[in-house]
N, C-alpha and C positions, 0 to 999 in steps of 0.2 A: 841689305837686299834692295834691288832696284824696284821702282814702282811698276815697271813692266812685269817683272817676276811676281811681285805681290798681287797685282791685278789678275794676271794669268792664272796663278794658283788658286785664287779665290773663286774665279769663274768656274774652273774645273771642279772644285770642291762642291759648288752649288749646282752642278749638273749641266752647265753650259758647255759648248764646244767652241772655245775661242781659237782664233788664229791671228797672226800678225799681218798687217798690210805692208805696203812698200815703205812706209814711213816709220815702221816699228810700233805703230799704235795697234790696239787690240780691237778686233771685230768679233762680235758674237751675235747670235740671234735669240730672240724671245718671240715665241708664237709666229715664227716665220719672218719677223722683221729684224733687219740688221741694225745694230747699234755700234758706235765707236767709243772706246775708252782711251783717251789720250794719255800718253805716258808723261810728257813734259818733265823729263828728268832734271832739267835746269831749274825747276821751281819745286822743291820738295813738298810743300804744303798744298800745292795747286791740284784740284780735282776737277776733271771735265769729262762729262758723259754726254754724248750727243745721239740724236736720231737724225741722220743726214738724209737729204734728198726726199723728204716725205711729201712735198708738194711741188709739182712742176709749174712754172709760171709761163703761160702761153702768149701773153700780150702785154703791152704797156698798161692797158686799162686794168688787167688782172694784177699786174705788179702793184698798182695803187691800192687795190683791194687787199692784197697780201700784206702790204705795209700797215694798212689800217687795222687789219685783223691781228697782226703781230703786236701792234701797240696795245690793243685791248687785252690780249692774252698776257702780255708782259706786265700789265697793270693788275690783272685779276688773279693770276696763278702764281703762288709762291715759288721762288727759286728758278722757275723756268724762263728761258729767253728764247723767243722765236726771232730768227734773223734770215736774211737773204744772202745766198752765196750763188753768184752768177744767176742762173734762171731757176733756182730751186729754193724752197724754204727749208730751213733746218731748225731743229729744236735742241736746246742744250740746257744742261744744269752745270753750273760752275760754282765752286766754293773753295775756301781755304780750310784745310783740316790739319790740325797739329796735335799729335803725330798723324801722318797720312794713313797709318794702319787702321785708324778709327773709321776709315771710309766704309768698312764692313757694316757699321752700325746704321749708316744712312743709305746704303746702296739700294735696298729694296724700295724704300720710299722715293728715292730719286727716279727709279724706273716708273713707279706709279705716277709721280708728278709729270714726267715726260709724256706718258700716255694721256694723262688728263689734259695737259696743255695742247697736245696735238688734236685731241678730240674736240676741245673747245674751239680751236682754230678752224677745224673742218666744219664744225657747226656754223660758225660765222660765215665762212666762205660759201657754204651751200644755201645760206639764206638769200632769197631773191633780192636783188638790188631794187630799192624803191624809187 
């Protein structure tokens, strides 16, 4: 079974409404927020779940603050990586799972960790610059 099918079926079983994007990756929403689950069929053990475009970068000065906040979150929050794609911050969880079917055991925690990482990032960004 392909990872795309495995992920898609799991999300439907859990009550999500997944759909495929143009790249064949899976998009689904949790509490109105869109997440991406990458299929990466060429790497059978690779699991990648992201919260894309969660923070728009408005200026070079803000980009510096985003990079600093991302570094803090990456150091403080287990598994979560915050990174910049063009003019947006993304959050992701990446890991190797063998066999990949075991992703079911960590998926809920991955979602919680992503939300926690984004919450921590937002807290840092909303703190006034001294």
